[in-house]
C-alpha positions in Angstrom: 116.7 99.2 102.0 115.6 96.9 99.9 117.0 96.8 96.1 113.3 96.9 95.5 112.5 99.6 97.4 115.1 101.5 96.2 114.5 101.0 92.3 110.7 102.2 93.2 112.0 105.3 95.1 114.1 106.2 92.1 111.2 105.6 89.8 108.8 108.0 92.1 111.7 110.5 92.4 112.1 110.7 88.7 108.5 111.1 88.4 108.3 113.8 91.0 110.8 116.0 89.3 109.3 115.5 85.8 106.0 116.4 87.2 106.9 119.4 88.9 108.8 120.6 86.0 105.8 120.3 83.7 103.4 122.2 86.1 106.5 125.0 86.6 107.1 125.1 82.6 103.4 125.1 81.5 100.8 127.5 82.9 98.1 125.3 81.5 99.2 122.1 83.1 97.4 120.8 86.2 97.5 118.2 88.6 94.0 116.9 87.6 95.3 116.7 84.0 98.7 114.9 85.1 96.8 112.4 86.9 94.3 111.4 83.9 97.4 110.9 81.9 99.2 108.7 84.3 96.4 107.1 85.3 96.8 108.1 89.0 94.6 109.8 91.4 95.4 113.6 92.2 96.4 112.7 95.4 99.1 110.4 94.3 100.2 112.8 92.2 100.4 115.3 94.9 102.1 112.8 97.3 104.8 111.6 94.9 105.7 115.3 93.9 106.2 115.7 97.6 109.6 113.4 97.1 111.0 116.4 95.2 111.4 118.2 98.1 113.5 116.1 100.1 116.9 117.0 101.3 119.7 116.6 99.0 121.9 114.1 101.4 118.1 112.2 102.1 117.9 111.3 98.4 121.3 110.2 98.0 120.9 108.0 100.8 118.1 106.8 99.1 119.5 106.6 95.6 122.7 104.7 96.9 120.6 102.4 98.9 121.7 103.5 102.3 118.6 103.9 104.0 117.3 101.6 106.9 114.9 99.0 105.7 111.5 100.0 106.3 111.9 103.6 104.7 110.0 103.1 101.0 108.6 105.5 99.1 105.1 105.8 100.9 106.8 106.7 104.0 109.2 109.2 102.5 106.1 110.7 100.8 104.6 111.8 104.4 107.9 114.1 105.3 107.7 117.5 106.7 109.1 120.2 104.2 111.9 121.3 106.7 115.0 119.4 106.0 116.2 119.1 109.3 112.6 117.9 110.7 112.7 115.2 107.7 115.6 113.2 109.2 114.3 113.9 113.0 110.6 112.4 111.5 112.5 109.4 110.4 114.5 109.1 113.9 117.9 109.5 111.5 120.8 111.6 112.2 121.2 114.7 109.9 124.7 114.5 108.3 127.4 117.1 109.6 127.5 119.8 106.9 131.2 120.3 105.9 
């Protein structure tokens, strides 16, 4: 994973968790309001928030820059929710659990 892609991933992951926390913590907050405030589309907010549901080892590999080149933010946004399926979709082996 290139340094620039790693930085974009970390920034998007931070936004994903922040936005998810805002939606959970404030019943009046909406994706539409987040999109307006952030100057993004609702679709972009939803896609970015999907990063908050990545498997922890996958997040760690991304933060440490250990993902293969070509696995940038946009590719990671389109993964299934089931953690084992995320690894399979990327063509990677899931780490062995200790």
